[in-house]
C-alpha positions as semicolon CSV with decimal commas, in nm:
position;residue;x (nm);y (nm);z (nm)
1;M;3,547;-8,500;1,039
2;T;3,529;-8,108;1,108
3;N;3,322;-8,018;1,442
4;K;3,289;-7,643;1,339
5;L;3,323;-7,382;1,042
6;R;3,614;-7,265;0,931
7;S;3,524;-6,907;0,893
8;K;3,344;-6,662;1,099
9;D;3,103;-6,610;0,795
10;L;2,896;-6,801;0,567
11;L;2,910;-6,606;0,261
12;G;2,876;-6,892;0,006
13;T;2,894;-7,260;-0,083
14;K;3,199;-7,184;-0,278
15;D;3,381;-7,157;0,033
16;L;3,268;-7,474;0,184
17;S;3,456;-7,793;0,225
18;P;3,234;-8,124;0,171
19;E;3,315;-8,201;0,598
20;E;3,174;-7,849;0,645
21;I;2,878;-7,907;0,441
22;L;2,794;-8,259;0,618
23;L;2,830;-8,071;0,954
24;I;2,575;-7,814;0,863
25;L;2,353;-8,095;0,720
26;N;2,406;-8,312;1,030
27;T;2,346;-8,026;1,313
28;A;2,033;-7,951;1,121
29;E;1,893;-8,327;1,142
30;S;1,967;-8,292;1,504
31;L;1,779;-7,952;1,540
32;K;1,494;-8,044;1,319
33;E;1,324;-8,212;1,586
34;I;1,258;-7,882;1,800
35;S;0,999;-7,760;1,565
36;T;0,778;-8,040;1,602
37;R;0,760;-7,995;1,986
38;D;0,454;-7,828;2,158
39;I;0,708;-7,545;2,298
40;K;0,925;-7,503;1,998
41;K;1,214;-7,344;2,145
42;V;1,532;-7,417;2,314
43;P;1,774;-7,219;2,530
44;A;2,091;-7,249;2,285
45;L;2,145;-6,896;2,203
46;R;1,965;-6,727;2,470
47;G;2,137;-6,392;2,525
48;K;2,207;-6,359;2,161
49;T;2,139;-6,076;1,923
50;I;2,050;-6,176;1,551
51;I;2,015;-5,862;1,331
52;N;1,820;-5,966;0,996
53;L;1,922;-5,685;0,765
54;F;1,714;-5,716;0,419
55;Y;1,768;-5,459;0,121
56;E;1,530;-5,669;-0,103
57;S;1,172;-5,813;0,011
58;S;1,169;-6,171;0,113
59;T;0,872;-6,400;0,252
60;R;1,014;-6,737;0,326
61;T;1,411;-6,641;0,386
62;R;1,351;-6,366;0,623
63;T;1,064;-6,525;0,815
64;S;1,277;-6,866;0,823
65;F;1,584;-6,673;0,979
66;E;1,349;-6,524;1,217
67;I;1,179;-6,827;1,350
68;A;1,527;-7,010;1,319
69;G;1,667;-6,775;1,553
70;K;1,352;-6,757;1,793
71;R;1,376;-7,112;1,822
72;L;1,718;-7,119;1,950
73;S;1,604;-6,822;2,189
74;A;1,800;-6,562;2,081
75;D;1,670;-6,216;2,022
76;V;1,607;-6,122;1,671
77;V;1,566;-5,774;1,515
78;N;1,430;-5,715;1,136
79;I;1,571;-5,436;0,951
80;S;1,386;-5,350;0,647
81;V;1,558;-5,105;0,393
82;S;1,227;-4,946;0,354
83;T;1,225;-4,818;0,703
84;S;1,610;-4,785;0,729
85;S;1,836;-4,486;0,740
86;T;1,903;-4,614;0,383
87;V;1,666;-4,405;0,269
88;K;1,793;-4,066;0,411
89;G;2,083;-4,156;0,221
90;E;2,305;-4,323;0,489
91;T;2,599;-4,552;0,290
92;L;2,610;-4,959;0,349
93;K;2,942;-4,897;0,547
94;D;2,791;-4,644;0,774
95;T;2,489;-4,843;0,833
96;V;2,722;-5,170;0,927
97;K;2,950;-4,938;1,158
98;N;2,620;-4,819;1,354
99;L;2,505;-5,212;1,384
100;E;2,857;-5,292;1,475
101;A;2,851;-5,046;1,794
102;M;2,528;-5,214;1,910
103;N;2,733;-5,525;1,944
104;P;2,524;-5,787;1,769
105;D;2,613;-6,172;1,742
106;A;2,528;-6,206;1,395
107;V;2,398;-6,023;1,095
108;V;2,208;-6,187;0,806
109;I;2,213;-5,990;0,503
110;R;2,015;-5,987;0,173
111;H;2,078;-5,722;-0,085
112;P;2,055;-5,669;-0,443
113;S;2,450;-5,606;-0,545
114;S;2,660;-5,911;-0,564
115;G;2,918;-5,892;-0,282
116;A;2,726;-5,672;-0,053
117;P;2,797;-5,947;0,240
118;H;3,172;-6,011;0,170
119;F;3,190;-5,636;0,212
120;I;2,999;-5,616;0,520
121;A;3,210;-5,884;0,673
122;R;3,531;-5,692;0,633
123;Y;3,376;-5,444;0,908
124;L;3,169;-5,667;1,140
125;K;3,350;-5,857;1,362
126;C;3,048;-6,096;1,457
127;P;2,928;-6,350;1,157
128;V;2,807;-6,251;0,844
129;I;2,560;-6,486;0,701
130;N;2,469;-6,416;0,323
131;A;2,104;-6,452;0,257
132;G;2,120;-6,398;-0,116
133;D;2,333;-6,097;-0,283
134;G;2,251;-6,024;-0,646
135;A;2,279;-6,310;-0,888
136;H;2,601;-6,415;-0,673
137;E;2,485;-6,686;-0,416
138;H;2,232;-6,810;-0,161
139;P;2,394;-7,046;0,051
140;T;2,131;-7,118;0,285
141;Q;1,891;-7,215;0,028
142;A;2,140;-7,428;-0,152
143;L;2,206;-7,612;0,189
144;L;1,835;-7,686;0,278
145;D;1,815;-7,809;-0,090
146;L;2,100;-8,056;-0,002
147;F;1,936;-8,133;0,326
148;T;1,621;-8,209;0,138
149;M;1,770;-8,439;-0,122
150;R;1,939;-8,640;0,164
151;E;1,642;-8,684;0,383
152;R;1,442;-8,849;0,099
153;L;1,680;-8,995;-0,098
154;V;1,971;-9,094;0,144
155;L;1,843;-9,140;0,482
156;S;1,568;-9,359;0,384
157;G;1,853;-9,612;0,240
158;A;1,712;-9,574;-0,093
159;K;2,005;-9,407;-0,280
160;E;2,383;-9,277;-0,191
161;L;2,432;-8,881;-0,193
162;K;2,747;-8,942;-0,415
163;G;2,641;-9,019;-0,767
164;L;2,279;-8,860;-0,748
165;K;2,177;-8,674;-1,085
166;V;2,016;-8,343;-1,053
167;S;1,879;-8,107;-1,317
168;I;1,832;-7,744;-1,265
169;I;1,600;-7,594;-1,496
170;G;1,540;-7,262;-1,606
171;D;1,693;-6,906;-1,552
172;I;2,069;-7,026;-1,486
173;A;2,234;-6,703;-1,568
174;H;2,033;-6,484;-1,320
175;S;1,967;-6,743;-1,050
176;R;2,184;-6,723;-0,727
177;V;2,011;-7,049;-0,612
178;A;2,148;-7,234;-0,933
179;R;2,520;-7,116;-0,878
180;S;2,534;-7,200;-0,477
181;N;2,346;-7,520;-0,571
182;I;2,615;-7,600;-0,858
183;Y;2,891;-7,516;-0,589
184;A;2,732;-7,751;-0,322
185;L;2,617;-8,065;-0,554
186;N;2,972;-8,046;-0,686
187;K;3,137;-8,070;-0,390
188;M;2,937;-8,375;-0,246
189;E;3,001;-8,545;-0,605
190;I;2,649;-8,513;-0,728
191;E;2,607;-8,478;-1,104
192;V;2,447;-8,179;-1,213
193;S;2,272;-8,101;-1,535
194;V;2,143;-7,760;-1,626
195;A;1,898;-7,675;-1,893
196;G;1,698;-7,362;-2,016
197;P;1,708;-7,105;-2,331
198;A;2,082;-7,048;-2,419
199;T;2,033;-6,670;-2,350
200;M;1,986;-6,770;-1,985
201;M;2,325;-6,975;-1,944
202;P;2,580;-6,760;-1,771
203;V;2,892;-6,712;-1,979
204;D;3,091;-6,917;-1,765
205;I;2,901;-7,223;-1,757
206;K;3,149;-7,426;-1,913
207;N;3,392;-7,381;-1,616
208;L;3,099;-7,492;-1,325
209;N;3,145;-7,851;-1,415
210;V;2,792;-7,941;-1,522
211;K;2,621;-8,066;-1,863
212;V;2,421;-7,853;-2,047
213;F;2,130;-7,891;-2,252
214;T;1,863;-7,669;-2,434
215;D;1,635;-7,943;-2,430
216;I;1,454;-8,039;-2,115
217;H;1,346;-8,363;-2,198
218;K;1,718;-8,467;-2,269
219;A;1,838;-8,290;-1,925
220;I;1,572;-8,454;-1,670
221;D;1,623;-8,805;-1,832
222;G;1,781;-9,019;-1,561
223;S;1,758;-8,760;-1,279
224;D;1,717;-8,831;-0,934
225;V;1,614;-8,458;-0,871
226;I;1,490;-8,202;-1,098
227;M;1,500;-7,835;-0,952
228;V;1,271;-7,591;-1,087
229;L;1,374;-7,216;-1,134
230;R;1,160;-6,891;-1,114
231;I;1,190;-6,696;-1,424
232;Q;1,395;-6,381;-1,273
233;L;1,191;-6,106;-1,466
234;E;1,317;-5,834;-1,208
235;R;1,690;-5,932;-1,267
236;Q;1,688;-5,970;-1,628
237;E;1,709;-5,747;-1,948
238;K;1,422;-5,819;-2,185
239;G;1,416;-6,041;-2,486
240;L;1,575;-6,330;-2,361
241;F;1,298;-6,510;-2,422
242;P;0,973;-6,473;-2,716
243;S;0,696;-6,483;-2,447
244;I;0,640;-6,635;-2,119
245;R;0,385;-6,885;-2,291
246;E;0,702;-6,973;-2,526
247;Y;0,909;-7,028;-2,235
248;S;0,630;-7,230;-2,050
249;R;0,573;-7,460;-2,338
250;L;0,959;-7,525;-2,421
251;F;1,093;-7,554;-2,038
252;G;0,769;-7,547;-1,776
253;L;0,772;-7,877;-1,599
254;D;0,425;-8,047;-1,633
255;R;0,314;-8,444;-1,659
256;E;0,393;-8,454;-1,984
257;K;0,731;-8,414;-1,978
258;L;0,774;-8,562;-1,654
259;K;0,716;-8,912;-1,864
260;N;1,093;-8,899;-1,926
261;A;1,205;-8,870;-1,565
262;K;1,234;-9,179;-1,319
263;K;0,951;-9,305;-1,157
264;D;1,084;-9,209;-0,798
265;V;1,216;-8,873;-0,896
266;I;1,185;-8,551;-0,663
267;I;1,063;-8,203;-0,745
268;M;1,230;-7,895;-0,611
269;H;1,160;-7,561;-0,611
270;P;1,309;-7,244;-0,412
271;G;0,990;-7,047;-0,461
272;P;0,792;-6,834;-0,505
273;I;0,634;-7,027;-0,756
274;N;0,491;-6,909;-1,107
275;R;0,253;-7,166;-1,153
276;G;0,180;-7,240;-1,506
277;V;0,489;-7,077;-1,592
278;E;0,823;-7,293;-1,480
279;I;0,579;-7,543;-1,313
280;S;0,249;-7,656;-1,363
281;T;0,005;-7,667;-1,059
282;D;-0,047;-8,055;-1,054
283;V;0,305;-8,111;-1,061
284;A;0,396;-7,857;-0,790
285;D;0,086;-7,985;-0,561
286;G;0,207;-8,346;-0,698
287;P;0,335;-8,647;-0,493
288;Y;0,703;-8,602;-0,626
289;S;0,698;-8,243;-0,488
290;L;0,927;-8,201;-0,207
291;I;0,847;-7,764;-0,206
292;L;0,704;-7,748;0,105
293;D;0,947;-8,012;0,284
294;Q;1,192;-7,749;0,130
295;V;1,057;-7,465;0,330
296;T;1,032;-7,655;0,680
297;N;1,354;-7,797;0,618
298;G;1,490;-7,420;0,582
299;V;1,427;-7,330;0,927
300;A;1,631;-7,654;1,081
301;V;1,914;-7,569;0,834
302;R;1,928;-7,197;0,938
303;M;1,884;-7,297;1,313
304;A;2,228;-7,486;1,237
305;I;2,402;-7,223;1,089
306;L;2,301;-6,967;1,330
307;H;2,417;-7,232;1,602
308;L;2,733;-7,315;1,430
309;L;2,863;-6,959;1,379
310;T;2,733;-6,787;1,708
311;G;2,889;-7,060;1,941
312;G;2,555;-7,179;2,071
313;V;2,555;-7,401;2,359
């Protein structure tokens, strides 16, 4: 079993080995307890500086990274594109060179362009963590999803990680969450099915080692986990489905469709939720939903990644 990550950066789950994924999950498990203490802080990253560089709006991810850094006693600096020199015409390369001159210990970046984290990683000596790049990857979301599955289904002794059946429902083509999850789940030998309109399937779907369905009932039949994705209206062209109402009728997860699922199925969603569109309120807030557990676990997983990449003590 490895005790460190091979790369200085975390740019995608596609680059991680199964051993590295387990290292992150095990480290997160040991750090999760910190968030339940009265004083939610340890000195592991004291003296370290973490920069959150977000070119897209985000609530959960940026807040989660900020809390993760602060619970490890790091100094966390948040930079929003709306208040940065980018609005004055500064290029990404120049922004990164200026950040490098300030000697940060890690940079967390979210960017609308696929490959932006890989680009800045070439110019930064410190670790770069991808917090979502275009429709490419969102590795920390996939890792917290996998952590949540393992915590509920495996650590309880109910099931084994290998051989679990996970169904991902929705806009697969535009979802960086789906892509990162598919890579990570395949690495852990978990069976993955995807379902959604044919117009929302990526052109390379046959190369991703998943079962493809256009009928949600068939996709979720026998699944241990159902992961519902948000409709990414901001990332797609018009006309990929007739209407929101039609999408909800065919692919929205509700109690009626859940009749096809296992009695102990768990429901996940990366957020934000469009209630009544991709998931009904009673399912989102129901007994099988782990949506808020995902948010809680996101802090632990991001603490683990910051700790592993910055050499925390």
